[in-house]
Residue frames as qw, qx, qy, qz and C-alpha x, y, z in Angstrom:
[[0.791, -0.033, -0.595, 0.138, -41.02, -7.08, -142.97],
 [0.490, -0.767, 0.198, -0.362, -41.13, -6.88, -139.18],
 [0.263, 0.497, -0.790, 0.246, -38.04, -8.27, -137.46],
 [0.426, -0.181, 0.708, -0.533, -40.18, -9.75, -134.68],
 [0.821, 0.277, 0.199, -0.457, -42.20, -11.63, -137.27],
 [0.468, 0.551, -0.670, -0.167, -39.32, -13.64, -138.72],
 [0.878, -0.244, 0.369, -0.185, -39.22, -17.41, -138.34],
 [0.171, -0.465, 0.813, 0.305, -36.73, -20.08, -139.36],
 [0.548, 0.152, -0.663, -0.486, -37.44, -22.78, -141.94],
 [0.254, -0.075, -0.930, 0.253, -37.70, -25.28, -139.10],
 [0.191, 0.297, 0.537, -0.766, -40.33, -23.13, -137.36],
 [0.500, 0.278, -0.273, -0.774, -42.19, -22.72, -140.66],
 [0.458, 0.064, -0.861, -0.214, -42.23, -26.50, -141.11],
 [0.095, -0.205, -0.839, 0.495, -43.55, -26.93, -137.58],
 [0.323, 0.301, 0.207, -0.873, -46.21, -24.29, -138.21],
 [0.606, 0.268, -0.420, -0.621, -47.35, -26.09, -141.37],
 [0.782, -0.201, 0.533, -0.251, -46.97, -29.48, -139.66],
 [0.846, 0.489, -0.208, -0.034, -44.72, -30.90, -142.37],
 [0.822, -0.436, 0.227, 0.287, -41.58, -32.93, -141.86],
 [0.677, 0.227, 0.288, 0.639, -39.75, -32.01, -145.07],
 [0.127, -0.771, -0.081, 0.619, -38.35, -28.53, -145.39],
 [0.432, 0.037, 0.576, 0.693, -37.44, -28.76, -149.09],
 [0.131, 0.721, 0.588, 0.342, -40.69, -27.13, -150.25],
 [0.253, -0.918, -0.183, 0.245, -40.23, -24.22, -147.86],
 [0.453, -0.453, 0.367, 0.674, -36.66, -23.66, -149.08],
 [0.344, 0.322, 0.653, 0.593, -37.95, -23.74, -152.66],
 [0.009, -0.872, -0.479, -0.100, -40.65, -21.15, -151.91],
 [0.329, -0.846, 0.039, 0.418, -38.11, -18.78, -150.38],
 [0.469, -0.275, 0.515, 0.663, -35.44, -19.24, -153.04],
 [0.274, 0.448, 0.664, 0.532, -37.97, -18.69, -155.83],
 [0.006, 0.087, -0.050, 0.995, -39.25, -15.49, -154.20],
 [0.398, -0.504, -0.653, -0.401, -42.78, -16.71, -153.53],
 [0.582, -0.758, -0.280, 0.095, -42.26, -16.09, -149.81],
 [0.166, 0.863, -0.296, 0.374, -40.02, -13.27, -148.62],
 [0.841, -0.511, 0.056, 0.167, -36.98, -14.28, -146.64],
 [0.325, 0.824, -0.437, 0.155, -33.25, -13.94, -146.44],
 [0.869, -0.013, -0.392, 0.301, -30.23, -15.88, -145.40],
 [0.277, -0.858, 0.302, -0.309, -28.63, -14.95, -142.08],
 [0.347, -0.509, 0.786, -0.046, -25.49, -16.98, -141.62],
 [0.018, 0.074, -0.968, -0.241, -26.45, -20.59, -142.27],
 [0.197, 0.462, 0.808, -0.308, -30.17, -20.10, -141.59],
 [0.034, -0.408, -0.499, -0.764, -32.99, -18.78, -143.71],
 [0.080, 0.349, 0.563, -0.745, -35.33, -16.34, -141.99],
 [0.003, -0.415, -0.740, -0.529, -38.84, -16.11, -143.38],
 [0.284, -0.128, 0.123, -0.942, -41.56, -13.50, -143.01],
 [0.175, 0.211, 0.918, -0.287, -44.31, -15.33, -141.12],
 [0.434, 0.536, 0.266, -0.674, -47.03, -13.08, -142.59],
 [0.406, 0.476, -0.564, -0.539, -45.95, -13.96, -146.14],
 [0.071, 0.082, -0.994, -0.015, -46.03, -17.66, -145.28],
 [0.270, 0.379, 0.747, -0.475, -49.55, -17.38, -143.84],
 [0.445, 0.572, -0.048, -0.688, -50.75, -15.33, -146.84],
 [0.291, 0.346, -0.804, -0.387, -49.35, -17.98, -149.18],
 [0.081, 0.119, 0.969, -0.200, -51.17, -20.68, -147.21],
 [0.385, 0.511, 0.453, -0.621, -54.45, -18.78, -147.49],
 [0.414, 0.546, -0.377, -0.623, -53.94, -18.36, -151.24],
 [0.160, 0.212, -0.943, -0.199, -53.50, -22.14, -151.57],
 [0.382, 0.209, 0.754, -0.491, -56.86, -22.87, -149.96],
 [0.103, -0.192, -0.769, -0.601, -59.43, -24.29, -152.33],
 [0.408, 0.107, 0.364, -0.830, -62.91, -22.93, -151.92],
 [0.213, 0.279, 0.931, 0.096, -65.88, -25.15, -152.50],
 [0.223, 0.007, -0.257, -0.940, -68.23, -23.41, -154.94],
 [0.654, -0.206, -0.495, -0.533, -70.85, -26.08, -154.51],
 [0.195, -0.291, 0.766, -0.540, -71.34, -26.81, -150.80],
 [0.202, -0.196, -0.955, -0.093, -73.37, -29.85, -149.85]]
């Protein structure tokens, strides 16, 4: 985990273009995405978040 690659939950929500942060908190607390609490804020590994996003992509086996 690179210190320069850490983002807050708010930044993660902005990156994913979502308004609710609950899902992001759930992903971090459940260990799906690496992160840690620093004071009152959660810091998330941006690479883990992007890898998780890629894993969620659905591929079309039958293109038009």
